[in-house]
BAFI-3210 file (N, C-alpha, C; in Angstrom, 3 decimals, decimal comma, padded with zeros to 6 digits):
// residues 117
n [1|2|3|4|5|6|7|8|9|10|11|12|13|14|15|16|17|18|19|20|21|22|23|24|25|26|27|28|29|30|31|32|33|34|35|36|37|38|39|40|41|42|43|44|45|46|47|48|49|50|51|52|53|54|55|56|57|58|59|60|61|62|63|64|65|66|67|68|69|70|71|72|73|74|75|76|77|78|79|80|81|82|83|84|85|86|87|88|89|90|91|92|93|94|95|96|97|98|99|100|101|102|103|104|105|106|107|108|109|110|111|112|113|114|115|116|117]
n.u [-009,773|-006,408|-003,283|000,018|002,414|004,845|008,365|008,818|006,792|005,062|005,028|002,892|000,714|-000,203|-001,364|-003,554|-005,007|-005,597|-007,237|-009,501|-010,421|-008,854|-006,278|-003,023|000,343|003,670|006,717|008,751|008,006|008,678|011,044|013,479|013,113|013,054|014,758|013,760|013,435|011,946|010,904|010,315|008,367|006,426|005,842|004,865|002,631|001,030|000,855|-000,505|-002,589|-002,425|-002,714|-000,283|001,042|002,561|005,060|006,799|007,638|008,634|007,105|004,743|005,381|006,127|003,718|002,089|003,477|004,047|002,041|002,451|002,841|000,103|-002,136|-002,038|-001,625|-000,742|000,935|000,870|001,694|003,880|006,176|004,847|003,359|003,191|000,856|-000,849|-000,922|-002,152|-004,678|-005,506|-005,748|-007,717|-009,940|-010,329|-010,592|-013,040|-013,386|-011,037|-011,341|-013,621|-012,633|-010,801|-012,465|-012,971|-010,656|-007,085|-005,007|-004,529|-004,368|-003,505|-003,660|-003,194|-005,692|-007,509|-008,762|-007,782|-008,766|-006,789|-006,020]
n.v [-006,013|-004,852|-006,256|-006,137|-008,249|-008,600|-009,454|-011,073|-012,811|-015,709|-016,476|-017,979|-016,949|-014,953|-016,432|-017,568|-015,240|-014,384|-016,487|-015,796|-013,677|-011,375|-009,043|-009,828|-009,286|-010,348|-009,373|-010,771|-010,742|-008,289|-006,050|-005,790|-007,866|-009,591|-007,765|-005,290|-001,941|-000,354|002,210|002,081|000,102|001,447|003,576|002,190|001,087|003,386|004,296|002,200|001,725|-000,314|-002,605|-003,051|-005,991|-007,104|-008,200|-006,484|-004,044|-001,561|-000,576|-000,128|002,039|003,926|004,233|005,322|007,719|008,980|008,390|006,398|003,068|003,255|001,715|-000,610|-003,937|-005,358|-008,147|-009,984|-012,487|-013,849|-016,578|-018,770|-021,454|-021,811|-023,025|-022,671|-019,889|-019,303|-020,468|-018,825|-016,357|-017,026|-017,591|-015,106|-013,255|-011,897|-010,121|-008,640|-007,389|-005,838|-004,182|-002,575|-000,929|001,282|001,904|002,505|001,168|-001,973|-004,698|-008,142|-010,963|-014,149|-014,465|-012,420|-009,783|-006,511|-003,291|-000,369|002,297]
n.w [004,538|004,603|005,321|006,716|007,514|009,931|010,277|012,560|012,742|011,430|007,915|007,094|008,365|006,708|004,645|005,980|006,617|004,039|003,202|004,520|003,131|003,146|002,176|002,386|003,127|003,611|005,242|004,027|001,399|000,453|-001,187|000,366|002,003|005,131|006,228|005,952|006,787|009,671|009,161|006,459|006,417|007,927|006,160|003,927|005,101|005,432|002,733|001,451|003,118|005,138|007,840|010,167|011,411|014,195|016,576|017,592|019,823|019,182|017,095|018,467|020,216|018,301|016,970|018,991|019,599|017,138|015,379|013,524|012,550|010,092|011,017|013,720|014,751|017,556|018,586|021,415|022,550|023,473|023,130|020,775|019,047|015,476|014,607|016,856|016,906|014,480|014,960|017,077|015,745|013,839|015,495|016,620|014,584|013,724|015,903|015,757|013,258|013,837|015,888|014,527|013,141|014,644|015,995|015,966|017,014|018,198|020,430|020,670|022,670|024,286|025,344|024,643|022,466|022,394|022,054|021,904|021,166]
ca.u [-008,675|-005,060|-002,344|001,448|002,887|006,255|009,330|008,798|005,619|005,189|004,417|001,622|-000,356|-000,728|-002,242|-004,788|-005,751|-006,093|-008,359|-010,658|-010,772|-008,015|-005,040|-001,953|001,713|004,694|007,943|009,541|007,571|009,175|012,374|014,536|012,667|012,948|015,656|013,061|013,485|010,657|010,386|009,764|007,115|005,479|005,422|004,042|001,369|000,262|000,623|-001,449|-003,551|-002,279|-002,525|000,949|000,888|003,924|005,371|007,830|007,111|009,049|005,942|003,793|005,787|006,071|002,306|001,601|004,159|004,107|000,922|002,948|002,194|-001,276|-002,823|-001,136|-002,077|000,408|000,771|001,505|001,494|005,125|006,442|003,629|003,551|002,485|-000,497|-001,634|-001,108|-003,180|-005,954|-005,834|-006,206|-008,988|-011,000|-010,507|-010,617|-014,164|-013,129|-009,966|-011,973|-014,501|-011,823|-010,182|-013,463|-012,969|-009,363|-005,907|-004,051|-005,217|-003,484|-004,061|-002,874|-003,771|-007,056|-008,447|-008,428|-007,959|-008,551|-005,970|-006,111]
ca.v [-005,304|-005,156|-006,479|-006,298|-009,078|-008,331|-010,554|-011,929|-013,676|-016,635|-016,144|-018,717|-016,083|-014,269|-017,377|-017,678|-013,990|-014,409|-017,436|-015,104|-012,567|-010,203|-008,886|-009,919|-009,343|-010,559|-008,640|-011,588|-010,422|-006,961|-006,121|-006,025|-009,027|-009,353|-006,671|-004,034|-000,998|000,027|003,420|001,646|-000,578|002,495|004,309|001,280|001,008|004,576|004,350|001,158|001,588|-001,660|-002,826|-003,763|-007,032|-007,260|-008,395|-005,483|-002,905|-000,305|-000,095|000,362|003,387|004,769|004,545|006,234|009,012|009,600|007,969|005,489|002,876|003,701|000,941|-001,626|-005,055|-005,806|-009,526|-010,093|-013,870|-014,523|-017,678|-019,517|-022,220|-021,277|-023,602|-021,999|-018,494|-019,329|-020,706|-017,612|-015,367|-017,465|-017,424|-013,702|-012,372|-010,958|-009,091|-007,795|-006,560|-004,869|-003,224|-001,623|000,009|002,490|002,092|002,361|000,329|-003,098|-005,750|-009,475|-011,895|-015,493|-014,517|-011,371|-008,702|-005,308|-002,003|000,485|003,708]
ca.w [005,155|004,124|006,408|006,464|008,620|010,205|010,220|013,751|012,660|010,304|006,628|006,999|008,857|005,518|003,940|006,743|006,434|002,657|003,158|005,090|002,271|003,352|001,407|003,385|002,630|004,646|004,926|003,106|000,044|000,109|-001,802|001,353|002,777|006,574|006,611|005,673|007,921|010,229|008,502|005,172|006,766|008,304|004,967|003,143|005,820|005,057|001,291|001,040|004,217|005,674|009,262|010,466|012,426|014,681|017,988|017,866|020,573|018,544|016,355|019,475|020,631|017,111|016,706|020,033|019,577|015,814|014,552|012,494|011,266|009,909|012,048|014,264|015,563|018,329|019,042|022,729|022,982|023,811|022,200|020,455|017,815|014,310|014,641|017,893|016,485|013,436|015,639|017,822|014,777|013,258|016,498|016,987|013,424|013,750|016,915|015,211|012,227|014,496|016,644|013,613|012,626|015,484|016,646|015,108|017,731|018,825|020,920|020,820|023,465|024,247|025,880|024,216|021,551|023,203|021,411|022,765|020,766]
c.u [-007,372|-004,127|-000,920|002,028|004,397|007,067|009,251|007,636|005,705|004,441|003,060|000,434|-001,000|-001,706|-003,575|-005,640|-006,347|-007,283|-009,643|-010,974|-009,952|-006,802|-003,913|-000,602|002,645|005,924|008,857|009,198|008,063|010,589|013,506|014,218|012,585|013,909|015,020|013,046|012,078|010,067|009,770|008,423|006,051|004,962|004,511|002,657|000,466|-000,106|-000,477|-002,554|-003,604|-002,127|-001,216|000,664|002,289|003,956|006,309|007,246|007,606|007,887|004,887|004,128|005,739|004,628|001,772|002,195|004,069|002,938|001,327|003,269|000,737|-002,188|-001,893|-001,898|-000,846|000,107|001,576|001,310|002,737|005,373|005,178|003,877|002,757|001,045|-001,382|-001,902|-002,195|-004,567|-006,430|-006,389|-007,555|-010,142|-011,336|-010,608|-011,829|-013,962|-012,036|-010,548|-012,841|-013,703|-011,211|-011,192|-013,407|-011,628|-008,225|-004,837|-004,821|-004,162|-004,233|-003,106|-003,591|-005,218|-008,015|-007,863|-008,769|-007,710|-007,819|-006,165|-006,797]
c.v [-005,736|-005,244|-006,543|-006,996|-008,936|-009,623|-011,520|-012,906|-014,539|-016,166|-016,830|-017,913|-015,320|-015,170|-017,500|-016,423|-013,937|-015,363|-016,814|-013,807|-011,303|-010,220|-008,860|-010,113|-009,562|-009,756|-009,452|-011,306|-009,053|-007,062|-006,410|-007,199|-008,693|-008,289|-005,304|-003,180|-000,636|001,238|003,075|000,938|000,451|003,240|003,457|001,134|002,192|004,576|003,387|000,917|000,138|-001,629|-003,598|-004,737|-007,362|-007,600|-007,302|-004,263|-001,563|000,281|000,479|001,799|004,369|005,175|005,543|007,638|009,734|009,247|007,067|004,142|003,352|003,041|-000,185|-002,667|-005,612|-007,177|-009,689|-011,491|-014,507|-015,603|-018,501|-020,258|-021,555|-021,773|-022,894|-020,539|-018,403|-019,529|-019,487|-016,547|-015,768|-017,266|-015,955|-012,739|-011,436|-009,822|-008,131|-006,837|-005,468|-003,797|-002,169|-000,701|001,334|002,791|001,924|001,486|-000,721|-004,104|-007,066|-010,279|-013,238|-015,536|-013,491|-010,482|-007,426|-004,045|-001,067|001,951|003,826]
c.w [004,497|005,324|005,871|007,686|008,732|010,314|011,403|013,752|011,406|009,053|006,468|007,524|007,699|004,769|004,661|006,564|005,028|002,508|003,685|004,345|002,418|002,424|002,433|002,711|003,811|004,260|004,002|001,642|-000,424|-000,464|-000,810|002,284|004,269|007,092|006,336|006,929|008,379|009,516|007,145|005,398|007,131|007,085|004,085|003,783|005,460|003,585|000,850|002,068|004,714|007,190|009,423|011,604|012,909|016,161|018,490|018,578|020,041|017,745|017,300|019,864|019,463|016,809|017,729|019,908|018,240|014,907|013,399|013,123|011,267|010,937|012,456|015,052|016,257|018,921|020,328|023,313|023,571|022,788|022,026|019,152|016,683|014,292|015,659|017,529|015,417|014,048|016,407|016,887|014,176|014,230|016,741|015,803|013,401|014,763|016,454|014,181|012,852|015,222|015,729|012,932|013,388|016,136|015,639|015,744|018,514|019,259|020,941|021,680|023,450|024,697|025,303|023,138|022,312|022,378|022,386|022,416|019,425]
res [x|x|x|x|x|x|x|x|x|x|x|x|x|x|x|x|x|x|x|x|x|x|x|x|x|x|x|x|x|x|x|x|x|x|x|x|x|x|x|x|x|x|x|x|x|x|x|x|x|x|x|x|x|x|x|x|x|x|x|x|x|x|x|x|x|x|x|x|x|x|x|x|x|x|x|x|x|x|x|x|x|x|x|x|x|x|x|x|x|x|x|x|x|x|x|x|x|x|x|x|x|x|x|x|x|x|x|x|x|x|x|x|x|x|x|x|x]
***
Protein backbone atom coordinates (compact mmCIF):
# COMPACT_ATOMS: atom_id res chain seq x y z
CA UNK A 1 0.00 0.00 0.00
CA UNK A 2 0.96 3.61 -0.46
CA UNK A 3 0.38 6.13 2.31
CA UNK A 4 0.53 9.91 2.58
CA UNK A 5 0.91 10.98 6.21
CA UNK A 6 -0.48 14.41 7.05
CA UNK A 7 1.25 17.18 8.99
CA UNK A 8 -0.50 16.46 12.32
CA UNK A 9 1.21 13.09 12.56
CA UNK A 10 4.90 12.30 13.11
CA UNK A 11 7.23 11.61 10.20
CA UNK A 12 8.44 8.51 12.07
CA UNK A 13 5.14 6.87 11.20
CA UNK A 14 6.37 6.75 7.59
CA UNK A 15 9.49 4.85 8.66
CA UNK A 16 7.40 2.28 10.52
CA UNK A 17 5.09 1.79 7.52
CA UNK A 18 8.14 1.41 5.25
CA UNK A 19 9.60 -1.22 7.59
CA UNK A 20 6.42 -3.21 6.96
CA UNK A 21 6.81 -2.99 3.19
CA UNK A 22 4.66 0.04 2.45
CA UNK A 23 5.47 3.16 0.46
CA UNK A 24 4.95 6.09 2.84
CA UNK A 25 5.42 9.80 2.26
CA UNK A 26 4.99 12.60 4.80
CA UNK A 27 3.77 16.06 3.89
CA UNK A 28 7.22 17.28 4.98
CA UNK A 29 8.54 15.48 1.88
CA UNK A 30 6.32 17.51 -0.46
CA UNK A 31 7.44 20.80 -2.06
CA UNK A 32 5.22 22.94 0.20
CA UNK A 33 6.01 20.71 3.18
CA UNK A 34 3.44 20.93 6.00
CA UNK A 35 1.85 23.96 4.32
CA UNK A 36 0.57 21.72 1.50
CA UNK A 37 -3.08 22.52 0.82
CA UNK A 38 -5.71 19.84 1.35
CA UNK A 39 -6.72 20.00 -2.33
CA UNK A 40 -3.12 19.17 -3.32
CA UNK A 41 -3.04 16.26 -0.87
CA UNK A 42 -6.36 15.02 -2.25
CA UNK A 43 -5.11 15.20 -5.83
CA UNK A 44 -1.85 13.45 -4.97
CA UNK A 45 -3.87 10.76 -3.22
CA UNK A 46 -5.78 10.12 -6.46
CA UNK A 47 -2.81 10.46 -8.79
CA UNK A 48 -0.67 8.00 -6.82
CA UNK A 49 -3.48 5.96 -5.20
CA UNK A 50 -2.28 6.80 -1.71
CA UNK A 51 -4.18 6.40 1.53
CA UNK A 52 -4.16 9.72 3.36
CA UNK A 53 -3.44 9.24 7.07
CA UNK A 54 -4.70 12.22 9.05
CA UNK A 55 -6.27 13.50 12.24
CA UNK A 56 -7.92 16.31 10.26
CA UNK A 57 -11.71 15.91 10.12
CA UNK A 58 -11.78 18.17 7.03
CA UNK A 59 -10.55 15.12 5.11
CA UNK A 60 -13.35 13.04 6.67
CA UNK A 61 -16.06 15.40 5.41
CA UNK A 62 -14.35 15.87 2.06
CA UNK A 63 -14.21 12.10 1.59
CA UNK A 64 -17.86 11.61 2.52
CA UNK A 65 -19.16 14.50 0.42
CA UNK A 66 -16.78 14.53 -2.55
CA UNK A 67 -15.02 11.17 -2.50
CA UNK A 68 -11.67 12.87 -1.87
CA UNK A 69 -9.08 11.80 -0.85
CA UNK A 70 -8.91 8.47 -2.70
CA UNK A 71 -8.78 6.57 0.61
CA UNK A 72 -8.57 7.91 4.15
CA UNK A 73 -7.32 6.54 7.45
CA UNK A 74 -8.66 8.90 10.10
CA UNK A 75 -6.68 8.79 13.34
CA UNK A 76 -8.97 9.44 16.31
CA UNK A 77 -6.64 8.94 19.25
CA UNK A 78 -6.52 12.46 20.63
CA UNK A 79 -3.11 13.37 21.99
CA UNK A 80 -0.82 10.35 21.90
CA UNK A 81 2.93 9.94 22.10
CA UNK A 82 4.81 9.02 18.95
CA UNK A 83 5.86 5.76 20.59
CA UNK A 84 2.29 4.83 21.49
CA UNK A 85 1.04 5.80 18.03
CA UNK A 86 3.68 3.65 16.39
CA UNK A 87 2.74 0.71 18.61
CA UNK A 88 -0.93 1.22 17.82
CA UNK A 89 -0.20 1.14 14.09
CA UNK A 90 2.09 -1.88 14.34
CA UNK A 91 -0.50 -3.88 16.30
CA UNK A 92 -3.31 -2.92 13.94
CA UNK A 93 -1.57 -2.85 10.56
CA UNK A 94 -3.04 -6.19 9.40
CA UNK A 95 -6.55 -4.94 10.26
CA UNK A 96 -5.89 -1.63 8.47
CA UNK A 97 -4.67 -3.45 5.36
CA UNK A 98 -7.69 -5.75 5.40
CA UNK A 99 -10.15 -2.90 5.90
CA UNK A 100 -8.84 -1.06 2.84
CA UNK A 101 -9.47 -4.10 0.66
CA UNK A 102 -13.20 -3.30 0.81
CA UNK A 103 -13.50 0.22 2.23
CA UNK A 104 -12.25 3.68 1.33
CA UNK A 105 -12.68 5.26 4.76
CA UNK A 106 -11.30 3.67 7.90
CA UNK A 107 -10.94 5.04 11.43
CA UNK A 108 -8.43 4.00 14.04
CA UNK A 109 -8.68 4.86 17.70
CA UNK A 110 -6.93 3.51 20.79
CA UNK A 111 -9.06 0.37 20.85
CA UNK A 112 -10.04 -0.60 17.29
CA UNK A 113 -9.85 -0.24 13.54
CA UNK A 114 -13.30 0.65 12.21
CA UNK A 115 -14.23 0.49 8.52
CA UNK A 116 -16.67 3.36 7.85
CA UNK A 117 -17.36 3.64 4.13
